[in-house]
Every structure is written in structure tokens, then in C-alpha cells.
C-alpha positions in Angstrom: 8.2 -5.2 -1.6 9.9 -7.5 -4.0 9.2 -8.1 -7.4 7.7 -11.2 -9.0 6.2 -12.6 -11.9 2.3 -13.5 -12.1 3.6 -17.5 -12.6 5.2 -17.1 -9.3 2.5 -15.1 -7.1 1.2 -18.4 -5.1 4.8 -19.1 -4.0 5.7 -15.5 -3.3 2.4 -15.6 -0.6 2.8 -18.7 0.7 5.1 -19.8 3.1 7.3 -22.9 2.9 5.1 -24.7 5.2 2.1 -24.6 3.0 3.7 -25.6 -0.3 5.3 -28.5 1.0 1.9 -29.3 2.5 0.4 -28.4 -0.5 2.7 -30.2 -3.2 3.1 -33.8 -1.0 1.8 -36.7 -2.9 0.3 -38.6 0.1 -1.7 -35.5 0.9 -2.9 -35.0 -2.6 -6.5 -36.0 -2.1 -7.0 -33.3 0.8 -4.9 -31.0 -1.3 -7.1 -30.9 -4.2 -10.2 -30.4 -1.9 -8.8 -27.6 0.4 -6.4 -25.9 -1.8 -8.4 -25.9 -5.2 -11.6 -24.1 -5.9 -14.3 -26.7 -7.1 -15.9 -24.3 -9.5 -12.8 -23.5 -11.8 -10.1 -25.9 -10.5 -7.6 -23.1 -9.8 -5.3 -22.6 -6.6 -7.6 -21.2 -3.7 -7.0 -21.5 -0.4 -10.5 -20.9 1.0 -11.1 -24.8 2.0 -7.9 -24.5 4.1 -8.6 -21.4 5.9 -11.9 -22.9 6.5 -10.5 -26.1 8.5 -10.0 -25.7 12.3 -6.2 -25.4 11.4 -6.4 -23.1 8.9 -4.1 -20.2 8.9 -2.7 -18.0 6.0 1.3 -18.1 6.3 3.0 -14.8 4.4 6.5 -14.3 3.6 6.7 -10.6 2.3 9.8 -9.0 1.2 10.1 -5.4 2.2 11.3 -2.2 0.0 9.5 0.2 2.0 11.4 3.9 2.0 11.4 4.6 5.4 13.1 1.4 6.6 14.8 -0.2 3.6 15.0 -3.4 2.3 14.3 -6.7 4.1 11.3 -9.0 5.1 8.4 -9.7 6.8 6.6 -12.9 8.3 3.2 -13.3 9.5 0.5 -15.9 10.5 -3.2 -15.4 9.9 -6.0 -17.4 11.4 -9.2 -17.2 10.5 -12.0 -17.9 12.6 -15.7 -18.8 10.8 -18.7 -16.8 11.4 -21.3 -18.7 13.2 -23.5 -20.7 10.8 -21.1 -19.7 8.0 -21.4 -21.9 4.8 -18.3 -22.1 2.2 -20.5 -22.6 -0.4 -22.9 -19.7 0.3 -19.9 -17.5 0.7 -18.7 -18.1 -2.5 -21.8 -17.3 -4.2 -22.3 -14.0 -2.4 -18.7 -12.9 -3.6 -19.7 -14.0 -7.3 -22.8 -11.8 -7.1 -21.1 -9.0 -5.1 -23.4 -9.6 -1.9 -22.6 -8.2 1.2 -20.0 -11.4 3.1 -19.7 -12.2 6.6 -16.7 -10.7 8.6 -14.8 -13.6 9.9 -12.9 -13.3 13.4 -8.8 -12.9 12.6 -5.8 -13.5 14.7 -2.3 -12.6 13.4 1.3 -12.7 14.4 3.8 -10.8 12.8 7.6 -10.1 12.7 9.9 -8.1 10.4 13.4 -6.7 9.9 15.3 -4.7 7.4 18.9 -3.4 5.9 18.7 -0.4 8.0 18.3 -2.7 11.3 14.8 -1.9 11.8 12.6 -4.6 13.5 9.0 -5.1 15.3 7.1 -7.9 16.4 3.2 -7.7 16.5 0.2 -9.8 17.6 -3.6 -8.4 16.9 -7.1 -9.6 16.4 -10.2 -8.6 14.8 -13.0 -10.2 17.2 -16.5 -10.3 15.5 -19.6 -10.7 17.6 -23.3 -11.1 18.1 -23.7 -11.7 14.0 -21.8 -8.9 13.6 -23.2 -6.4 16.1 -20.1 -6.3 18.2 -16.7 -5.3 16.1 -13.3 -5.3 18.2 -10.0 -4.8 17.1 -6.6 -4.9 19.3 -3.1 -5.3 18.5 0.0 -4.7 20.2 3.7 -4.3 19.4 7.5 -4.2 20.3 9.6 -2.5 18.2 13.2 -0.6 17.3 12.8 1.5 13.9 15.7 3.9 12.2 13.5 6.6 10.6 13.8 9.8 9.0 11.5 13.0 9.1 11.5 15.9 6.8 12.5 19.1 8.3 11.7 22.7 6.2 14.9 24.7 6.6 14.1 28.2 5.2 16.5 28.6 2.2 17.0 24.8 1.6 13.9 23.4 1.7 13.3 20.0 3.0 16.3 18.2 4.9 15.9 14.8 6.2 16.8 14.2 9.6 17.4 10.7 11.2 16.3 9.1 14.3 15.4 6.0 16.0 12.0 5.5 17.4 12.2 2.3 20.1 9.4 1.2 22.8 6.1 -0.7 22.5 2.3 0.4 21.8 -0.5 -1.0 22.3 -4.4 -0.5 21.1 -7.8 -1.4 22.1 -11.1 -0.3 20.0 -14.6 -1.3 20.2 -17.5 -0.8 18.0 -21.3 -1.4 18.4 -23.4 -1.5 15.3 -26.5 0.7 15.8 -30.0 -1.2 15.3 -30.0 -2.8 11.9 -28.4 0.1 10.3 -24.7 0.4 9.0 -23.8 2.9 11.5 -21.4 2.0 14.6 -20.6 4.1 17.3 -17.6 3.0 19.8 -14.4 3.9 21.9 -10.3 3.5 21.6 -7.6 3.5 23.5 -4.3 3.7 22.6 -0.8 3.7 24.4 2.9 4.4 23.2 6.2 4.0 25.6 8.7 5.4 23.0 12.1 6.3 23.2 13.2 9.0 20.3 17.2 9.1 19.8 18.9 11.6 16.9 21.9 10.1 15.3 23.7 13.5 14.8 21.8 16.9 14.9 18.5 16.9 16.7 15.1 17.9 15.3 14.6 21.7 15.6 13.1 21.9 19.6 13.8 18.4 20.1 16.3 17.0 22.7 19.2 14.4 21.6 17.1 11.7 23.3 13.6 11.4 25.0 11.9 8.8 26.6 8.2 9.5 27.1 4.6 8.0 27.1 1.8 8.6 24.6 -1.7 7.7 25.8 -5.2 8.8 24.6 -9.0 7.8 24.8 -11.2 8.5 21.3 -15.1 8.3 20.7 -15.4 7.0 17.3 -18.2 7.0 14.8 -18.2 4.7 11.7 -20.6 3.6 8.9 -19.8 0.5 6.5 -21.9 -0.8 3.8 -18.9 -2.3 1.9 -19.9 -5.8 0.3 -16.6 -7.3 1.1 -14.2 -6.2 3.9 -11.0 -7.4 2.6 -11.2 -6.6 -1.2 -14.2 -4.5 -1.4 -16.0 -4.5 -4.8 -18.9 -1.7 -3.7 -20.0 0.3 -1.0 -18.6 3.2 1.7 -16.5 2.8 4.7 -16.5 6.0 6.6 -14.8 6.6 10.4 -14.3 9.7 12.7 -12.3 9.6 15.6 -12.1 12.2 17.9 -9.3 11.6 20.5 -7.9 13.3 23.8 -4.3 12.4 24.8 -3.9 13.6 28.5 -2.0 12.3 31.6 -5.2 11.0 33.0 -5.0 8.2 30.6 -1.2 7.9 31.4 0.4 10.4 28.8 3.4 12.5 29.2 1.7 14.9 26.4 -1.6 16.6 26.3 -3.1 17.6 23.1 -6.5 17.0 21.1 -6.5 15.3 17.6 -9.0 13.8 15.2 -9.3 11.7 11.9 -11.8 11.3 9.5 -11.5 8.5 6.9 -13.4 7.8 3.8 -13.5 5.2 1.4 -15.8 4.8 -1.4 -16.1 1.9 -3.8 -18.3 1.7 -7.2 -18.1 -0.3 -10.6 -19.6 1.4 -13.5 -19.5 -1.8 -15.2 -18.9 -5.6 -13.3 -15.5 -5.8 -14.1 -14.4 -2.7 -13.3 -13.9 -1.0 -9.2 -13.0 2.3 -9.0 -12.0 3.0 -5.3 -11.8 6.9 -4.0 -9.6 7.3 -0.8 -10.1 10.6 1.4 -8.1 11.2 4.3 -8.0 14.5 6.9 -6.3 14.1 10.1 -5.5 16.8 12.5 -3.5 17.3 16.2 -3.3 20.4 18.3 -0.2 22.3 19.8 1.8 19.7 22.2 1.8 16.7 20.1 5.3 14.9 19.7 6.9 15.2 16.4 6.6 11.4 15.9 3.0 11.1 16.4 1.8 14.3 14.3 -0.1 13.3 11.3 1.5 11.8 8.5 1.2 10.9 4.6 0.8 7.0 4.4 0.3 6.5 0.7 1.9 3.9 -1.7 5.3 5.5 -3.1 5.8 7.7 0.1 7.8 6.9 3.1 6.1 6.1 5.8 5.9 8.8 8.6 8.6 11.2 6.7 6.5 14.3 5.7 4.2 14.9 8.7 2.1 18.3 9.9 -0.3 19.7 12.4 -2.9 18.8 9.4 -2.8 16.4 6.9 -5.0 15.9 3.7 -4.8 12.9 1.8 -6.7 12.1 -1.9 -6.2 8.9 -3.8 -7.9 6.7 -6.3 -7.5 3.5 -7.5 -9.0 1.5 -10.5 -9.1 -2.3 -10.7 -10.0 -4.4 -13.6 -10.8 -8.1 -13.3 -9.9 -8.9 -16.8 -10.7 -12.7 -16.2 -12.0 -14.8 -13.2 -8.7 -14.8 -11.0 -6.5 -12.1 -12.3 -6.7 -8.3 -11.9 -4.7 -5.1 -12.5 -4.7 -2.2 -10.7 -3.7 1.4 -11.6 -3.5 3.9 -8.6 -2.5 7.5 -7.6 -2.8 10.5 -5.2 -1.2 13.4 -3.2 -1.1 14.6 -0.1 -0.9 18.0 1.9 1.0 18.5 5.0 0.1 22.2 6.9 2.3 23.1 9.8 1.7 27.0 11.7 5.1 27.9 12.8 5.9 30.9 15.0 8.0 33.9 13.4 7.7 32.1 10.0 5.1 31.6 7.2 2.7 28.5 7.6 4.5 25.6 5.9 2.8 23.6 3.3 4.1 20.4 1.6 2.6 18.5 -1.0 3.5 15.3 -1.9 2.2 12.6 -4.7 2.6 9.0 -5.7 0.8 6.6 -8.2 1.8 3.3 -9.9 0.5 0.2 -11.0 -0.2 -3.3 -10.0 -1.9 -7.1 -10.0 -3.9 -9.1 -8.0 -4.8 -12.7 -7.6 -8.3 -14.0 -6.2 -6.5 -16.0 -3.5 -9.8 -17.0 -1.3 -13.1 -16.4 -3.2 -15.1 -17.6 0.2 -13.3 -14.8 2.0 -13.1 -12.1 -1.0 -9.5 -12.0 -0.5 -7.1 -10.9 -3.3 -3.4 -10.6 -3.0 -0.5 -9.1 -5.2 2.2 -6.8 -5.8 1.9 -2.8 -6.5 4.7 -1.1 -8.0 4.5 2.7 -7.1 6.9 5.8 -7.8 6.7 8.7 -5.9 8.3 11.3 -3.8 11.1 8.8 -2.2 11.6 7.1 -5.3 10.7 3.5 -6.6 8.8 0.9 -4.2 7.4 -2.3 -4.7 4.3 -3.4 -2.1 3.0 -6.6 -1.5 -0.7 -6.2 -0.8 -3.1 -8.8 0.6 -6.6 -7.6 0.8 -7.1 -3.9 0.0 -4.3 -1.8 0.1 -6.7 1.0 2.2 -7.6 -1.8 4.8 -10.3 -0.6 8.0 -12.4 -2.2 10.0 
């Protein structure tokens, strides 16, 4: 999202409220205890997040190619796990051991130069010592987007459209015995209106209001040592979903997704991450719900297909205690089956570099900027935690 030097990193991530609180002389004693790490004296918000009123405020510039320039703001409140101790958490981070996942509540909003906007709220709930894992969110939005349409003899042509409405998602997973395997269920409901500014997408009316709802069975495996910015371990999830009028949907089709994230380190200072995603949807899926490429440097939701395969890698070098540099790159392919046409195969790719700062050692949260170049030009992203966040 916006370019900033490392020296301005903390001010980019924190809102004006946090900066004021941290620099008020009358609160200097509290500030030193809550916004400083006791071991190295560096800026660290672990202590503040661990208080009863601890929250992480974010103000993030937006340069997402899909929606243009703008800004997003969010407040994230961290609920400490039962029996959690900040000193033990810091020690676990230093040893790259498994860290407890806190529950997190988030409220957010955004607005961009092409008049796209959204408001959202969500909650990650961890219960029973990590036995139960809940994720839920709701959003109300108005987005001005574009989708790539293959035109014989002309290649990809971008078609602009508006997507307005609201969305709700609910997911609950249960850990099996003392293993790292989870089983659960998910429900999604979206009520959306699509409008085309000029020429409509092939096979679509100029305007349509419809609901898309479905239920899924989900299986997962999670051995990551840190959920927010992993250093080691594996996360894999498999969802099989049915969209049907039984669940309140105007569309009937099957869809599914396999997401695999792996992290390993040849040496302590290096973290190598690998990401592989395969998604599919059967006939009947609306164009705006088709699997799409989600990768830094590629406009979100622009390149879609009935089948999508994404492969991405990332290397992080922790060259000093707090600071890291990151390099990343990947490619993806979309496949569509078309009547009276050969199957469409579309490849896209992107890559770039970035940096991270260890913002909260007791929670394993690193944040920073990623500079990416891909199919849609240059873009900058504010990354809090992992760019491949998954719960």
C-alpha cells in the first residue's frame, strides 16, 4: 500500500491515538513498560496488547490494483489465552516453539480512489485450550471491480462492474484428541447486486440481484509454531462446499479448495515458506464467485476460472533481532471449459521484495511492507503477520 522508510515503520502501523499515548510525558513510566521489550528495550507492543484494554490500531494506505489508491483503518483487540504468561510467551518465541493462539476481535473499514468502500467486523475465537477454533465475520461493501474476459483474437479484455451487498461467514473447527488434525463445518451467505457500467460480461444481464449461500465440511492440519508469522510447521485445509437453495442460495453448484502452507528453516535466521492452492467450482457458479488468483502483485478477483492453481514461495532473512528482509514470487493458472471454444488456460505471475519488523514478540507478530510487481503493474502492500494468513 504506501511506501515508507524503515525509520518510519512504527508510525505507519500505529494510529495517531497510539502515538499520542506512547509519547505523552505524563505516561512515560507506563509507556516504558507497555511499549518496550524488557530484554532489548526496542519498541514492542506485547505489553500493551496484554492489558485489559490492549488493542492494535492500524491505518493502512491502499494501492491494490483492483480498487486503486485509498486507505483502510482497523482496530484489533487481543484476548489473552487462559493461563497465558507474557514472559513464557516471549521465551517460546525465542526458541521457535509452539505459541498459544489468542482470541482476536477486529473492526475495519476502507475507501479508495475508484469509490470502492467496505466495513467489516470479525472474531477469531479459541476455546477449551485450543480444542475449539471459531472464525466469523460480516461485511457490508460497495466495490468497483473488473474481470478479465477472453475475447477470441483480442486476448484478455477487462470488463468493469460494481459489486454491492453484504456477506456473512461462520466456521467452527474441533481438534481431534491430542493431534494437530481438525474437523469442522462452515456456512457462507452473500447477498450481492452486480451492475455493468457499459457492455456486460458475456452471458450476464446488465444488472442482477441474487444470493449465494452454501455449507461446507472442512478438514485441517496445523502444526505451525506461530499462527500470525510462522517460522516452522505445516498448515493444510480442505473444504468441500455445496451451494443450494436449501441454504438460501439462488445458485446451485459444488465448490472446493485445498490450501497448503509449509514453513521450514535451513538455518535459524532463514525461513522458507511454500504455498499451494487448488480451487474449483462446477457449472452454475456466478462469475464473481469463481475461484480467482490471490497473490501479491495481481489484482484481486480479476483473473478467475472454474479451476485455479496457485504456487508461491517466500524467503525471510532475520538479519538482526528485530528486522527481516523478504523475497517472494509465484505463478497461477486459471482453467475454464467453454462450449464451442477450446478450454481457456490463463497464466499470471508476480514477485517482489519487502521488509518486516518484530512488532509483538510475545504474540509472534511481524509487520512491514511488500513491494510487488506482477500482471497488473507495481503495488505496495502493508503486511501484518503473514501474507498467507490462515486459521
